[in-house]
C-alpha beads as a LAMMPS data file, in Angstrom:
LAMMPS data file: protein, C-alpha beads

227 atoms
226 bonds

1 atom types
1 bond types

-500.0 500.0 xlo xhi
-500.0 500.0 ylo yhi
-500.0 500.0 zlo zhi

Masses

1 110.0

Atoms # bond

1 1 1 101.795 -98.646 112.725
2 1 1 100.346 -102.144 112.618
3 1 1 99.147 -104.938 114.869
4 1 1 98.623 -108.649 114.110
5 1 1 95.359 -109.816 112.619
6 1 1 94.588 -111.715 115.818
7 1 1 93.485 -108.315 117.150
8 1 1 90.367 -108.676 115.003
9 1 1 89.220 -111.485 117.287
10 1 1 89.382 -109.059 120.193
11 1 1 87.864 -106.060 118.404
12 1 1 85.296 -107.808 116.222
13 1 1 82.394 -106.436 118.284
14 1 1 83.157 -102.859 117.240
15 1 1 85.674 -103.021 114.377
16 1 1 84.232 -101.301 111.337
17 1 1 81.033 -100.421 113.206
18 1 1 81.878 -97.859 115.870
19 1 1 85.412 -97.061 114.769
20 1 1 88.101 -97.990 112.260
21 1 1 91.788 -98.862 112.313
22 1 1 92.833 -95.285 111.535
23 1 1 91.016 -93.881 114.569
24 1 1 92.420 -96.696 116.700
25 1 1 96.108 -96.586 115.730
26 1 1 96.903 -93.539 113.581
27 1 1 95.587 -91.295 116.344
28 1 1 98.893 -91.846 118.174
29 1 1 101.305 -90.672 115.493
30 1 1 99.011 -87.971 114.115
31 1 1 98.705 -86.550 117.611
32 1 1 102.493 -86.566 118.057
33 1 1 102.960 -84.866 114.690
34 1 1 100.289 -82.238 115.375
35 1 1 101.904 -81.532 118.758
36 1 1 105.332 -81.114 117.153
37 1 1 103.972 -78.765 114.491
38 1 1 101.487 -76.800 116.588
39 1 1 103.341 -73.480 116.168
40 1 1 104.970 -74.303 112.849
41 1 1 102.405 -75.716 110.406
42 1 1 98.761 -76.673 110.043
43 1 1 96.954 -79.337 107.951
44 1 1 95.094 -78.221 104.834
45 1 1 94.000 -81.372 102.994
46 1 1 93.461 -85.071 103.717
47 1 1 93.184 -87.909 101.209
48 1 1 92.595 -91.455 102.439
49 1 1 93.065 -94.868 100.859
50 1 1 92.291 -98.303 102.251
51 1 1 93.012 -101.991 101.737
52 1 1 90.241 -104.524 102.374
53 1 1 89.490 -108.229 102.237
54 1 1 91.098 -109.842 105.298
55 1 1 88.973 -108.491 108.156
56 1 1 85.744 -109.348 106.317
57 1 1 86.790 -112.920 105.500
58 1 1 87.106 -116.111 107.537
59 1 1 87.821 -116.518 110.388
60 1 1 87.242 -112.884 111.424
61 1 1 84.031 -112.059 109.538
62 1 1 83.902 -108.401 110.501
63 1 1 81.152 -106.223 109.058
64 1 1 81.454 -105.570 105.283
65 1 1 82.708 -101.989 105.647
66 1 1 85.712 -102.943 107.810
67 1 1 89.041 -101.887 106.309
68 1 1 92.262 -103.843 106.849
69 1 1 94.678 -100.946 106.413
70 1 1 94.047 -97.209 106.119
71 1 1 96.563 -94.644 104.899
72 1 1 96.045 -90.897 105.283
73 1 1 97.957 -88.442 103.109
74 1 1 97.927 -85.063 104.852
75 1 1 99.165 -81.759 103.417
76 1 1 100.722 -79.353 105.918
77 1 1 101.246 -75.615 105.341
78 1 1 103.834 -73.525 107.173
79 1 1 102.492 -70.681 109.299
80 1 1 105.503 -68.499 108.534
81 1 1 106.302 -69.182 104.889
82 1 1 103.822 -69.708 102.032
83 1 1 106.579 -71.515 100.116
84 1 1 107.075 -74.194 102.762
85 1 1 104.664 -77.121 102.569
86 1 1 104.906 -80.586 104.038
87 1 1 103.363 -84.004 103.519
88 1 1 102.467 -86.516 106.213
89 1 1 101.735 -90.181 105.479
90 1 1 100.030 -92.087 108.304
91 1 1 99.329 -95.804 107.885
92 1 1 97.507 -98.061 110.333
93 1 1 96.683 -101.752 110.008
94 1 1 95.307 -104.542 112.154
95 1 1 96.001 -107.309 109.635
96 1 1 99.758 -107.712 110.065
97 1 1 101.000 -111.321 109.869
98 1 1 101.030 -113.562 112.906
99 1 1 104.385 -114.650 114.285
100 1 1 106.211 -111.441 113.354
101 1 1 107.720 -111.306 116.837
102 1 1 106.188 -107.965 117.774
103 1 1 102.710 -106.894 118.813
104 1 1 102.807 -103.288 117.613
105 1 1 105.018 -102.382 114.665
106 1 1 105.423 -98.707 115.506
107 1 1 107.729 -96.711 113.271
108 1 1 107.878 -92.917 113.040
109 1 1 109.998 -90.865 110.632
110 1 1 109.931 -87.083 110.634
111 1 1 112.082 -85.306 108.040
112 1 1 112.349 -81.561 108.556
113 1 1 114.243 -78.756 106.829
114 1 1 117.456 -79.144 108.815
115 1 1 117.240 -82.614 110.284
116 1 1 115.113 -85.674 110.826
117 1 1 113.903 -88.061 113.531
118 1 1 113.702 -91.858 113.351
119 1 1 111.781 -93.720 116.052
120 1 1 111.543 -97.514 116.239
121 1 1 109.059 -98.348 118.974
122 1 1 108.693 -101.916 117.735
123 1 1 112.116 -103.029 118.954
124 1 1 112.869 -101.665 122.414
125 1 1 115.931 -103.671 123.306
126 1 1 114.307 -106.858 124.617
127 1 1 115.155 -109.666 122.174
128 1 1 114.034 -113.133 123.285
129 1 1 114.451 -116.308 121.240
130 1 1 112.833 -119.640 122.063
131 1 1 112.565 -122.991 120.309
132 1 1 109.328 -123.237 118.384
133 1 1 108.410 -119.564 118.533
134 1 1 111.524 -117.909 117.159
135 1 1 112.538 -114.387 118.095
136 1 1 110.231 -111.997 119.949
137 1 1 110.682 -108.321 120.763
138 1 1 108.801 -107.561 123.968
139 1 1 107.260 -104.172 124.652
140 1 1 106.564 -102.876 128.167
141 1 1 103.003 -103.231 129.424
142 1 1 100.917 -100.156 130.142
143 1 1 101.259 -100.993 133.797
144 1 1 102.685 -103.706 136.068
145 1 1 100.045 -106.386 136.477
146 1 1 101.893 -108.580 138.984
147 1 1 101.668 -107.824 142.719
148 1 1 104.474 -106.484 144.870
149 1 1 106.620 -108.729 147.025
150 1 1 104.049 -108.274 149.798
151 1 1 101.142 -109.235 147.530
152 1 1 99.754 -105.720 147.043
153 1 1 98.940 -103.720 143.920
154 1 1 102.156 -102.549 142.277
155 1 1 101.101 -100.992 138.986
156 1 1 101.216 -97.336 139.962
157 1 1 104.534 -96.678 138.216
158 1 1 103.399 -97.810 134.751
159 1 1 102.775 -95.095 132.187
160 1 1 99.238 -96.331 131.557
161 1 1 98.369 -95.996 135.231
162 1 1 100.042 -92.581 135.478
163 1 1 97.888 -91.274 132.605
164 1 1 94.698 -92.263 134.429
165 1 1 96.056 -90.954 137.721
166 1 1 96.771 -87.525 136.264
167 1 1 93.266 -87.336 134.785
168 1 1 91.654 -88.207 138.120
169 1 1 93.875 -85.752 139.998
170 1 1 92.915 -83.012 137.543
171 1 1 89.205 -83.814 137.773
172 1 1 89.336 -83.751 141.584
173 1 1 91.151 -80.407 141.519
174 1 1 88.511 -78.901 139.206
175 1 1 85.655 -80.283 141.309
176 1 1 87.253 -78.798 144.427
177 1 1 87.464 -75.380 142.793
178 1 1 91.249 -75.336 142.687
179 1 1 91.493 -75.157 138.886
180 1 1 89.462 -74.672 135.731
181 1 1 89.331 -77.235 132.892
182 1 1 91.002 -74.726 130.579
183 1 1 94.026 -74.543 132.871
184 1 1 95.101 -77.977 131.700
185 1 1 95.232 -76.907 128.049
186 1 1 98.536 -75.186 128.825
187 1 1 100.063 -78.210 130.528
188 1 1 100.273 -80.523 127.544
189 1 1 97.436 -82.797 128.615
190 1 1 95.293 -84.427 125.892
191 1 1 92.334 -82.144 126.537
192 1 1 89.565 -81.627 124.001
193 1 1 91.167 -78.354 122.906
194 1 1 94.609 -79.932 122.534
195 1 1 93.356 -82.893 120.518
196 1 1 90.710 -81.267 118.333
197 1 1 93.089 -81.010 115.366
198 1 1 94.036 -84.677 115.635
199 1 1 90.350 -85.557 115.629
200 1 1 89.734 -83.279 112.636
201 1 1 92.420 -85.075 110.606
202 1 1 91.074 -88.514 111.525
203 1 1 87.504 -87.469 110.744
204 1 1 88.611 -85.988 107.432
205 1 1 90.173 -89.345 106.590
206 1 1 86.924 -91.137 107.345
207 1 1 84.972 -88.719 105.152
208 1 1 87.553 -89.098 102.378
209 1 1 87.063 -92.869 102.365
210 1 1 83.282 -92.723 102.557
211 1 1 82.854 -90.019 99.924
212 1 1 85.887 -90.898 97.772
213 1 1 87.276 -87.370 97.679
214 1 1 89.844 -85.074 99.191
215 1 1 88.727 -83.261 102.335
216 1 1 90.032 -79.779 103.072
217 1 1 90.660 -78.383 106.550
218 1 1 90.089 -74.690 107.132
219 1 1 90.611 -72.618 110.257
220 1 1 88.078 -69.930 111.078
221 1 1 89.078 -68.106 114.222
222 1 1 89.641 -70.779 116.851
223 1 1 87.581 -73.393 115.001
224 1 1 88.639 -76.023 112.475
225 1 1 86.178 -76.785 109.681
226 1 1 86.113 -79.700 107.221
227 1 1 85.002 -78.832 103.679

Bonds

1 1 1 2
2 1 2 3
3 1 3 4
4 1 4 5
5 1 5 6
6 1 6 7
7 1 7 8
8 1 8 9
9 1 9 10
10 1 10 11
11 1 11 12
12 1 12 13
13 1 13 14
14 1 14 15
15 1 15 16
16 1 16 17
17 1 17 18
18 1 18 19
19 1 19 20
20 1 20 21
21 1 21 22
22 1 22 23
23 1 23 24
24 1 24 25
25 1 25 26
26 1 26 27
27 1 27 28
28 1 28 29
29 1 29 30
30 1 30 31
31 1 31 32
32 1 32 33
33 1 33 34
34 1 34 35
35 1 35 36
36 1 36 37
37 1 37 38
38 1 38 39
39 1 39 40
40 1 40 41
41 1 41 42
42 1 42 43
43 1 43 44
44 1 44 45
45 1 45 46
46 1 46 47
47 1 47 48
48 1 48 49
49 1 49 50
50 1 50 51
51 1 51 52
52 1 52 53
53 1 53 54
54 1 54 55
55 1 55 56
56 1 56 57
57 1 57 58
58 1 58 59
59 1 59 60
60 1 60 61
61 1 61 62
62 1 62 63
63 1 63 64
64 1 64 65
65 1 65 66
66 1 66 67
67 1 67 68
68 1 68 69
69 1 69 70
70 1 70 71
71 1 71 72
72 1 72 73
73 1 73 74
74 1 74 75
75 1 75 76
76 1 76 77
77 1 77 78
78 1 78 79
79 1 79 80
80 1 80 81
81 1 81 82
82 1 82 83
83 1 83 84
84 1 84 85
85 1 85 86
86 1 86 87
87 1 87 88
88 1 88 89
89 1 89 90
90 1 90 91
91 1 91 92
92 1 92 93
93 1 93 94
94 1 94 95
95 1 95 96
96 1 96 97
97 1 97 98
98 1 98 99
99 1 99 100
100 1 100 101
101 1 101 102
102 1 102 103
103 1 103 104
104 1 104 105
105 1 105 106
106 1 106 107
107 1 107 108
108 1 108 109
109 1 109 110
110 1 110 111
111 1 111 112
112 1 112 113
113 1 113 114
114 1 114 115
115 1 115 116
116 1 116 117
117 1 117 118
118 1 118 119
119 1 119 120
120 1 120 121
121 1 121 122
122 1 122 123
123 1 123 124
124 1 124 125
125 1 125 126
126 1 126 127
127 1 127 128
128 1 128 129
129 1 129 130
130 1 130 131
131 1 131 132
132 1 132 133
133 1 133 134
134 1 134 135
135 1 135 136
136 1 136 137
137 1 137 138
138 1 138 139
139 1 139 140
140 1 140 141
141 1 141 142
142 1 142 143
143 1 143 144
144 1 144 145
145 1 145 146
146 1 146 147
147 1 147 148
148 1 148 149
149 1 149 150
150 1 150 151
151 1 151 152
152 1 152 153
153 1 153 154
154 1 154 155
155 1 155 156
156 1 156 157
157 1 157 158
158 1 158 159
159 1 159 160
160 1 160 161
161 1 161 162
162 1 162 163
163 1 163 164
164 1 164 165
165 1 165 166
166 1 166 167
167 1 167 168
168 1 168 169
169 1 169 170
170 1 170 171
171 1 171 172
172 1 172 173
173 1 173 174
174 1 174 175
175 1 175 176
176 1 176 177
177 1 177 178
178 1 178 179
179 1 179 180
180 1 180 181
181 1 181 182
182 1 182 183
183 1 183 184
184 1 184 185
185 1 185 186
186 1 186 187
187 1 187 188
188 1 188 189
189 1 189 190
190 1 190 191
191 1 191 192
192 1 192 193
193 1 193 194
194 1 194 195
195 1 195 196
196 1 196 197
197 1 197 198
198 1 198 199
199 1 199 200
200 1 200 201
201 1 201 202
202 1 202 203
203 1 203 204
204 1 204 205
205 1 205 206
206 1 206 207
207 1 207 208
208 1 208 209
209 1 209 210
210 1 210 211
211 1 211 212
212 1 212 213
213 1 213 214
214 1 214 215
215 1 215 216
216 1 216 217
217 1 217 218
218 1 218 219
219 1 219 220
220 1 220 221
221 1 221 222
222 1 222 223
223 1 223 224
224 1 224 225
225 1 225 226
226 1 226 227
């Protein structure tokens, strides 16, 4: 997954300081993969590699430790068969060329034992060509930012708004005593419990880059440990 280098103008205040491109973009596809494999396989080792030089140069001038592109190589082990192992490659970049016609180049390929999945989220069926700018593939916004025909807020049907709405509804239900936080773990929400493995993989990638080594992931009871 990649985004144009103009993003560095927007994220310069925190890029390379508080987070990196892997945390920012690879979190999406790693989370999808971990969700798909939750009862089938688990990660055992992470090795990270990075490209540098663009984010730290003119005109972006991000802090010296800012990577341009980060790739995580993750080993997956089957729960049911010691012979079955998998490999996941997750690449994220915020230095893609300008004028590519897309904002987020999102591509996902999952090849399993008896089939595979190809997802092209970069081209969603909206091809627009204009003199001077060439062809552009538009992606839907997180929500509708324009008002309704009566001038009122009209963004409540966008998937970005719905995500926030569901979180608020859940928090209100817990505060009212109608549910416990753990109840939402079973409903597919991105709770801390449901995303801890995604975070472990991303953190292992950061450690791998910083310490220039492979990082192993071990499960002890209900806890994941990086070694």
